[in-house]
N, C-alpha and C positions, 0 to 999 in steps of 0.2 A: 504494500499500499504507499502512494506517495503523499506527502504533506502539500497540500496546494493552499497558497495564502488566499486565493480568491474562492470566495463560497458560493457563488453564482454565476455559473460561466453559460453563456448562450452562443450558439453556433448558427450562423446564417449563410446564405447563399442561394442563388437560383434554382429552379429545378433541375435535378440531376447531377448538382455538384458533388454531393457524397455528405451531406450535414447530418442525417440521422445515422449513417455508419459511424461516422467521425465521433459524433456526441455518445452513440452506445459505447464504442471502444473506451472513451475518455471516462464515462461512468464507471466501467468495468475496472479499470486501472485504478481510478481513486477512490475505489469504492462509494460512489457518490450516489444519488436519486437521478434516475433517468427520466426527465419529463419530455414525452415525446408530441407532436404536433398532432392536429386532429383530422388529417386527411381523410384516413379510413371512416371516420363517422360522419362524415358530410353527406347527407343523403342529396342534395344538389349537384355534386360535382362532377358526376357522369353528364347529366342535362347540360350543365356548361360546357363542357367540352362538345357536346353535339351542337348548341346553340348558345354561344356565350352571351349575346345580348339579351335572350329571352330569360335567362339564368341565373346573371350576374349579382344582380341586388340579393337575391336568397341566398345565394352561395356564399356571399361575402358577410353578410350579417351573421350566418351559421358560423362561419370561421371565426369572426370577432368574438361572438357569445361564447363559443366553446373554449377558446384560448384564455378567455378570462375566467371561465370556470376552474380551469388548469391551475391558474396562477394564483387562484384565490384560495384552492385547496389550504387548509391549517397547516399541511405538511411543508408547505412552501412558505407561508407565511412566517411560521416558527420552526424552522428547520432543524434538526439535531445532525446534520451530516451535510456535506456538500450538495450542491444541485448543477446538473448539466442539463441544458435543453437543447433541442435541434431546431427551435424558433426563438425569434425576437418579436414580441409583441408589436412593435412598429412596423414590421414586414406587411403586417396586414393592410396598413395603409399604401404600401406600394403595389400590392394588388389592385386595391380598390380604385386607386389611382389610375391605373391601365383597363379596368374593365367597365366601371359605372358612368352613367352619363352626369350631365350636370347638376339635375334634379336629384338623381340617387344619391352623387357625392355628397350634397349638401346636407342631406338627410343622415347619411352615415356619418359623417365627419361630426356632426353637432352629437351622435351618440357615442364616437370613439372619445371626445375630448371629455364627456361627463362622464364617462366609467373608468377609463384608465387611471384617475388622480391617486387612487390607494391600493394598485396592483404592485406587488414587490418586482422589483427590475433587476437585473445581473450586475455585478460589479465588473465584467469581463467579458467582451464580444469577440468571436473568432469569425471572420468572414472569409468564406471560400471562394475563389476563383476560378474559372476555367472557361476557355473557348465555347463558342456556340457548336462548333462541330463536336466536342468532347461530350457537352450536355447530351446533345441529340443521341450520341452513341450510347451514352449510358443508360438514357431513357428507355432507349429499344431494347438493351441488353436486361435490364429487370424485368420488361415485358408486363408492366400493368395495362391492363386493356384500356381504359379510359386516357391514360396518358399518351396511349399512342395516336391521339388525334391531336397533341398539343402543334400548332402551328409554328414552323420556325420564326415566322417574323414575331408571332407572339413571344417566344421564348426569348428573341434578340431584344424586343424592347424591354422586358423584364430584366434582362441583365444591364442594360443601360439604366435604369431606374437603380438598380442594386448599386451601380457604381456610383452613380450620382447622389445617393443617399449617403453612402459611405465615404465620399470625398469629403463632405461636410461633417462628417460624425464626431463629435467630441464629449458624449455623455459617459462613457468610459474608457479605461484602456482599450485598445482595438488592434487585435493581431489579425493582418492579412496574409492570407496561406495560398500561395499557388497550387491549385490543386490540379492542374493540368496532366501532369505525368504519374500522378500516385493516385493508387486507391488504398486507403488506409485499412480495408479489411484484410488486404493483402501484405501490407507492410507493416505490422505490428511494432517493430523496431522505431519505426517514424512516428507511432503514436507516443513513444516512450521520450523521443528527443523533442515531441511537441510538447510534453506536460514539463519537460525539463525548460523548454523556451517560456512557457507560460509563468513559471515561476521567477523568471528572471526579471519579468516586465515591472517597470515601475509608474506607468502612465504614458498617456500619448498613444501616437502611431508607430507600429512596429511591422515587421514582416519576417516570412517563414517560407523558404524556398525548397520544400523536399524533393529528392528526385527517386524514381522508381529504379529498383536495383535491375542490373542487367545480369 
């Protein structure tokens, strides 16, 4: 078990980048609680990928309400061990910005601002980056049926929103990880290196560039 000075770590990045894999691996190494996103429980998601404009608002509101429920759990509010999450609540707004029309965005934004005030937040964020072709390759490889409908233009726009958001991010220490050539599930030694890197961080913006073993 590793000592970790950060008690709530959030892993973020666009669809297909490997955030759930890394978060699970980190939680195992750190003997931490693993908080996972609510994709599997969203009943509107399949309809969204079939017809985004028709299902976007219901999809996004369900995601936001579910993520709030996860973060308001007493075990998160008063933890007795470190926490690793494979989502950052603010990512909800990135998806909403991309998918909602003007009226829907206004209503969603009001609800978001009212509800997030008392929600526990991470004290460290890890942002995974990878090029579009790598994201598409990984989405195809994991074979989730409704994800196969994801349009490459949508994925490119989403990646751009992530880049813009984290370019200005300063709420916590931030580690930007180049995940283009690495699958953390296949390289446990890189997860160990990442843990060591995280414990070195004192604040601000940092970078980690692991390389796949050949």
